[in-house]
N, C-alpha and C positions, 0 to 999 in steps of 0.2 A: 463410600465411594473411594476407589483407589486414587492416591495422589498421582498427578501427571508424571512426575519423575520416576515413581515406582513402576508405572506402566512402561516407560522407556527402558528401565532396567530389566524388566521382564522380557521385553523384546530382544534385548541383547542375550539374555539367558537362552531364549528360544533359538537364536542364531547358533549358539554353541551346541544346543541339542541337535539341531539339523545337521551340523558338521559331524557330531559324534555318531549319529545314526547312519551317516553315509559310509561307515566302515565297510558295510557289505556291498557297497556300490561305489568304490573309490578307484582312482587310477593306480595308486600304489599305497602300501601300508606306511612307507616312510613319509610320503606327502601327507597322508591322513594324520599321522602322528604330529607333525609340525603344525599343520593347520589347526587341529583341535587344541594343541598346546597354546598356540597364538590366541585363539578365541577364549580359552580358559583364563589366560592372563588378562584378556580384555574384560571378561566378567569380573575378575578380581579388581582390576583398575577402576572399573565403573562402580563397583561396590564402595571403594574408598571415596571416589569423586562424587557420586550421585547420592549414595545412602548416608555415608559418614561425613561428607564434605571435608575430606582430608586430602589436600593437594599433593604433599610430598610423597606419601606411599602410592597414591594413585598414578602420578607421573612415573614413578620408579617402576611400578609393575607394568605400565604401558611400554616402557623401554624393552622389557623382556618379550612382550608381544611382537615388537618389531624385529627383535633378534630371531624369533621363530620364523617370521616371514622372509627374512633375509636368508636364513639357512635352508628354507624351503626350496629356493631356486638357485642359490649360489653354489657353484661347482668348486668347493674348497675341501681340503682334507679334514679328517676328523680332528687332527691335532690343532689345526687353525680354528676350527669351530669351538673346541674346548677353550682355547686361548681367548677367543672373542668373548665367550660367556663369562669366563673368570675375570678378564680385564674389566668388562662392563660392571660385573658384580662388585668388584673392589672399588671402582670409581664411584658407583652409586652409594656404597657404604660410606665412603669418605665424604660425599656430598651430604649425606644424612647427618654425619657427625658435625659438619659445619653449618647445617640447616640452611643450605643455599638453594632455595627453590628455583631461582633464575638460572643458576648453573645447571641444575638438574633438567630444567626445561630445554636448555641449550644442548645437553647430551641427547635428550629425546629428539630434538630437531635434527641433529646430525644423523642419528640412527634412521630417522624417517627418510632423510634425503638419500642415504645409502640404500635403503629399502627400495625407494622409487627407482634409483639408478640401476640396481641389479635386476629389478623386475622389467624395466624397459629393455635392458640387454637380453634378458631371458626371452622376452616376448619376440624379439627379432630373430632368435636362433631357430634353426630347423632341427627336426628330429629330437625334440625334447621329451622328457618324461610326461609332461602335461600336454594334452592336445591344444590346438589353437583356441577353441571355444573356452576352455578352462583358463588359459593364459589371458584371454580377453576379459573374462569375469574378474580374475585376480587383479589385473592392472586397473580396470575400471573401478573396482572396489577401493584400491589404494589411492587412486586419484580423487575419488569422492572423500575419502578419509583425509587426504591432504587439504582439500577445500574446507572440510570441517575444521581442521586445526588452524587454518588461516583465520577463520572466524572466531575461534577460541582466543587467538592472539589479539585480534581486533577488539574483542569484548573485554579481555583481562588486562592488557597492557596499560590502558588509561587508569585502571584501578590500582595497578602496581606502582605507577608513577604519578600519583594524584597531584594535580596542579601543574605537572610538566608536560603531559600529553593530553590533547583534547579527546573527547569521546567521539571519535570520527565516524563510528558506524554503530548507532544504537540498536539496529535490528540484527546485529551479529549473533546475539544469543539464540534467536529463532532459527537462523540459517545454520547454526551448528548442527541442529537436529535434522534439518532438511537434508544435509549431506551425510551425517553420521549414520543414521539408521539404515538407509539403503546401502551404504558402504559395507556395513557388517553383514547384511544379508547376502550381498554379492560375494564377499569373502567366504561366507559359510557354505555357499553352493559351488564354490570354485574347485572343490575337490571331488565332486561327483563325476563319475564316468558316464556321461550322457551317451545315448545311442548314436552311433555313426559320428561321434566327436573325435575319435582317435585318428591321428594322421597316418 
C-alpha cells in the first residue's frame, strides 16, 4: 500500500500533467509556459520536501515556482524579468552557502506576498490576457496556497525555536494538506480556455 505522503506527491504530479495537457486548450502559449514551469518547480520542491525531507532545496525551488506565477501576470519588460530571476538565483545561492533556512524561508515569504499582490492587481484589471474565470481560479488557488503556508509556519516555527515558542496549533499539519492540494488543482486548471470564459 502506498504511503500517504507518496499519494499526495502523486496528486501534485497529476496537477502538473493536467496543466501540461492544457497546451491544446490554453488561453495563450506564454501563459501556459509560465504555468507549467511553476507547477514543474512545485513538483521539484515537493520531491525534496515530501520524498527526500530536504528543506533547503525544497524551499529554494518553491521560490522559483512563485517567480513563474509573478511573471505570469506582471506586466514588466523582459530585461526586468531576467534581472528578477538572476537576482533571486544569486540570493538563493548565497543563502545555501550560509545554510540559512530561516533567511531562505523569508525570501520565499516575500516572493509569495509579491505574488499575491500582483495577482490581486491583475484580477482587478480589465481586458487582460486571462479571462475573469481564469483569474478567479488563479487567485483562489494562490489564496489557498497562502493559507497552506500559514499552517506550515504554525507547524514548523515551534520546532525551529524549541522551548521559545509554544505549539499553538497542533492540527496545522493536517490543515496544510486541506489547503495545499486544492490550491494546486486550481492553479493547474487556471490556464485552460474554458468555453464562453473569454471577456
